[in-house]
C-alpha positions in Angstrom: 125.4 70.0 91.8 127.6 67.0 92.0 125.9 63.9 93.4 127.3 60.4 93.6 130.1 61.4 91.2 127.8 62.8 88.6 126.8 66.5 87.7 123.0 66.7 88.0 120.4 69.4 87.5 117.3 69.8 89.5 115.2 68.3 86.7 117.5 65.3 86.3 117.4 64.5 90.1 113.6 65.0 90.5 113.0 62.4 87.7 114.9 59.9 89.8 113.3 60.4 93.3 109.9 60.9 94.8 110.8 62.8 97.9 114.2 64.5 98.3 114.6 63.1 101.8 115.7 60.0 100.0 119.0 61.8 99.3 119.3 64.6 101.9 117.2 65.8 104.8 117.1 67.3 108.3 115.0 65.2 110.6 113.8 66.5 113.9 113.4 64.3 117.0 114.0 63.9 120.8 116.6 61.8 122.6 115.2 59.6 125.4 118.0 57.9 127.2 119.7 58.8 130.5 120.8 62.4 131.0 120.0 63.1 127.3 116.3 62.5 127.9 114.3 65.3 126.4 117.2 66.8 124.4 116.0 67.9 121.0 118.0 66.8 118.0 118.1 67.5 114.3 119.8 64.8 112.2 121.2 66.2 109.0 122.2 64.2 105.9 123.9 66.1 103.1 123.7 63.6 100.4 127.5 63.9 100.1 128.3 61.2 102.6 128.5 63.6 105.5 125.9 63.5 108.3 125.8 65.3 111.7 123.4 66.0 114.6 122.4 69.5 115.8 121.2 69.8 119.4 118.8 72.8 119.8 118.5 72.0 123.5 122.3 72.5 123.8 122.8 75.9 122.2 122.4 74.6 118.6 125.8 72.8 118.9 126.7 69.7 117.0 127.2 66.3 118.6 127.8 63.3 116.4 129.2 63.5 112.9 130.4 60.8 110.4 131.4 60.5 106.7 130.4 57.4 104.8 130.0 55.5 108.0 133.3 56.6 109.5 133.0 58.6 112.8 134.5 62.1 112.6 133.7 63.8 115.9 134.9 63.0 119.4 132.1 62.2 122.0 133.2 62.6 125.6 132.6 60.0 128.2 129.6 61.9 129.6 127.7 61.4 126.4 125.1 64.0 125.6 123.8 65.7 128.7 120.6 67.8 129.0 120.9 71.4 130.1 119.1 70.8 133.4 122.3 69.1 134.6 124.6 72.1 133.8 127.0 72.8 136.7 128.6 76.3 136.1 131.2 76.5 138.8 134.9 75.8 138.4 135.7 72.9 136.1 132.2 71.4 136.5 131.4 72.3 132.8 133.3 69.0 132.1 130.5 67.0 133.7 128.3 67.8 130.7 131.0 68.4 128.0 130.0 65.9 125.3 132.4 67.8 123.0 131.0 66.6 119.7 131.9 68.2 116.4 131.2 71.7 117.7 130.7 73.2 121.2 130.2 76.9 121.5 132.0 78.6 124.4 130.9 82.1 125.5 129.2 84.5 125.2 130.3 86.9 128.1 133.1 84.6 129.2 135.0 81.5 128.2 138.3 79.8 128.9 139.7 79.0 132.3 137.6 79.5 135.6 138.4 82.8 137.3 137.0 85.6 139.4 136.5 88.8 137.4 135.5 92.0 139.2 134.1 89.9 142.0 132.1 87.6 139.8 133.0 83.9 139.9 133.1 82.4 136.4 133.4 78.7 135.5 134.9 77.1 132.5 133.7 78.1 129.0 130.5 79.9 129.8 126.8 79.2 129.7 125.8 79.3 126.0 126.3 75.7 125.1 124.0 74.7 128.0 121.2 77.0 127.0 118.3 75.8 124.9 117.6 77.6 121.6 114.3 79.2 120.6 112.8 80.2 117.2 114.3 77.0 115.8 113.3 76.2 112.2 114.3 74.1 109.2 113.9 75.0 105.6 114.5 73.1 102.4 114.5 74.7 99.0 115.9 74.8 95.6 118.2 77.6 94.6 118.7 77.1 90.9 120.1 73.6 90.6 121.3 73.6 94.2 119.1 72.0 96.9 119.8 73.9 100.1 118.9 72.9 103.7 119.0 75.6 106.4 118.6 75.1 110.1 118.2 78.3 112.2 117.8 79.1 115.9 118.5 81.8 118.5 120.2 81.4 121.9 120.2 84.1 124.6 122.5 84.8 127.5 120.7 87.2 129.7 120.1 88.2 133.4 118.0 90.7 135.3 120.3 93.6 136.0 122.8 92.1 133.7 123.7 91.3 130.1 121.2 90.6 127.2 123.3 88.9 124.5 121.5 87.0 121.6 123.2 84.5 119.3 121.5 83.8 116.0 122.9 80.7 114.3 122.2 79.5 110.8 123.6 76.2 109.4 123.7 75.9 105.6 124.1 72.6 103.8 124.1 72.1 100.0 123.0 68.7 98.7 126.0 66.6 97.7 128.6 68.6 99.6 130.5 67.0 102.6 130.4 70.1 104.8 128.3 72.5 106.8 128.6 76.3 106.7 127.9 78.1 110.0 126.9 81.8 110.2 126.6 83.2 113.7 125.4 86.7 114.5 125.9 88.0 118.0 124.0 91.1 119.1 124.1 93.0 122.4 120.3 93.6 122.9 120.9 95.3 126.3 121.4 98.9 127.1 124.9 98.7 128.5 128.2 97.4 127.1 128.9 93.7 127.9 132.0 91.6 127.8 132.2 89.4 124.7 134.2 86.2 124.5 133.6 83.5 121.9 135.3 80.2 121.0 134.3 77.3 118.8 135.5 74.0 120.2 135.6 71.8 116.9 136.5 68.3 118.2 137.8 65.4 116.1 138.2 61.9 117.3 139.1 58.4 116.4 139.6 57.0 113.8 140.2 60.3 112.1 142.6 61.1 114.9 145.3 58.5 115.3 149.1 58.1 115.1 148.6 58.3 111.3 147.2 61.8 111.5 149.0 65.1 110.8 147.8 68.7 111.2 148.0 70.6 107.9 147.9 74.5 107.9 149.0 77.3 105.5 152.7 78.0 105.0 153.9 80.6 107.4 151.8 79.5 110.3 153.4 80.4 113.7 152.8 78.3 116.7 153.5 78.8 120.4 152.6 76.8 123.5 150.0 78.0 126.1 152.1 76.9 129.0 155.0 74.7 130.3 153.0 71.5 129.5 152.6 72.6 125.9 156.2 73.4 125.7 157.0 69.8 126.3 155.3 68.9 123.0 155.8 72.0 120.9 158.0 70.0 118.4 155.2 67.6 117.8 152.2 69.9 117.8 151.4 68.7 114.3 151.7 64.9 115.0 149.7 62.7 117.3 150.4 59.7 119.5 148.6 56.5 120.6 146.3 56.9 123.7 148.7 57.5 126.5 148.1 56.8 130.2 148.4 59.9 132.3 148.7 62.3 129.4 148.1 66.0 130.2 146.4 68.2 127.7 148.6 70.4 125.5 147.3 73.6 124.0 148.9 75.6 121.2 148.1 79.0 119.8 148.4 79.3 116.0 148.9 82.5 114.1 147.5 81.3 110.7 147.8 83.6 107.7 145.1 84.3 105.2 145.4 82.2 102.0 142.4 83.4 100.0 140.8 86.7 100.6 140.0 86.7 104.3 139.8 82.9 104.5 142.2 80.4 106.1 142.0 76.8 107.4 143.4 74.0 109.5 143.0 70.3 108.6 143.6 67.0 110.4 144.5 64.5 107.7 144.7 60.8 108.4 147.2 59.5 105.8 146.2 55.8 106.3 142.5 56.5 105.9 143.0 59.1 103.2 140.5 61.3 105.1 140.7 64.8 106.5 138.5 66.8 108.8 138.9 70.6 108.5 137.8 73.9 109.7 137.8 76.8 107.2 137.2 80.2 108.8 137.2 84.0 108.2 140.6 85.1 109.6 139.5 88.7 109.8 136.6 87.8 112.1 138.7 85.4 114.2 141.7 87.0 115.9 142.8 83.8 117.6 143.1 80.1 116.8 143.9 77.3 119.1 144.8 73.6 119.0 143.7 71.4 121.9 145.7 68.2 121.8 144.6 65.5 124.2 146.0 62.0 123.8 144.7 60.5 127.0 143.0 57.1 127.4 139.3 57.7 126.9 140.0 61.4 126.3 141.5 61.0 122.8 140.7 64.1 120.9 142.1 67.0 118.9 140.2 70.4 119.0 140.6 73.0 116.3 139.3 76.3 117.9 138.8 79.6 116.1 138.0 82.4 118.7 138.0 86.0 119.3 140.1 85.8 122.5 142.6 83.6 124.3 140.9 80.9 126.4 142.7 81.9 129.6 139.7 83.5 131.5 138.0 86.8 131.4 140.2 88.2 134.2 143.3 87.7 132.2 141.8 89.3 129.1 140.8 92.3 131.1 144.1 92.7 132.9 145.9 92.6 129.5 143.6 95.2 128.0 142.3 92.6 125.5 138.8 92.1 126.7 136.3 92.8 123.9 133.2 94.8 124.9 130.1 94.8 122.8 128.2 98.1 122.8 124.4 98.3 123.1 123.0 97.4 119.7 126.3 96.3 118.4 126.4 93.2 116.1 129.3 90.8 115.3 129.2 88.2 112.5 131.2 85.0 112.4 131.4 82.5 109.5 133.2 79.2 109.2 132.8 75.8 107.5 133.4 72.4 109.1 133.8 69.5 106.6 135.5 66.4 105.4 137.9 65.9 102.5 139.0 62.7 100.8 142.6 62.1 99.8 145.3 64.6 99.3 143.6 66.0 96.2 140.4 66.6 98.2 142.4 68.4 100.9 144.1 70.6 98.3 140.7 71.8 97.2 139.6 73.0 100.6 140.6 76.5 99.4 
């Protein structure tokens, strides 16, 4: 492994430290302030300058993240909100949307509020506001790599309804400025169930600024979601200062594979020489979106791999695009969120 600019073996590192938490660790705790009171947190340090906070009480999503002291993730004005305050109807999801480095949207619906086959569905589903169970942390050597894994399960279920289970595993290798996410979704019920999934990966200031550009593989095709997006289609890859009255713009990206089944999108701040990226399995993710919000206090760019367009379950059904998970069927999703320094670092993402 590479640590502090030096290649090191397990033996060399263990001669220099007593407990490995000196370098990298995952520390469990509980938040106690305001609407976050009682929310479980696991603070992870990779030893590579990258740190982030997992919230088992909020669907195993990620709130804060930073790199060598520089904030990377956007935190919405609500701050972290406990699941007891979840309001599911309409756009009320936004009253507890802390955003963070990763918010999971799904599992049986996500995207715009709608009425689907008589059922009223709010924005982005329930899974992010559901506490996890069977949560565990492991730390172990694998050869000369020190690996931290955080695992948990989150269920979306109802009497007379669906029984969907998400098993999530985060993997961090000491010295690397990134986290790998492996999600497995299983229909544990006895009937088919709608399946919609989107990962809201939200980057904020100072990584996002007027000095930032969006970097993607050559051949990427981009279209706007709606008329508001059409106004900014020529600048989807560039970003403005916080703007009063700004209306969100959403763009759909058709990103080609660049290495096997992998592809990526990266926000690179040329002035800071720092990039935040999402690297994902293009075969598993049929869709990818960009959420560009340059508002005052709502200053964020989301990079969003998904299995469906975020336009509501009714729209997916009417278009014949609604994915149904059969009883016992399992779907796997893998992606990496990380930070890269300088253009050379960005070039090494793939």
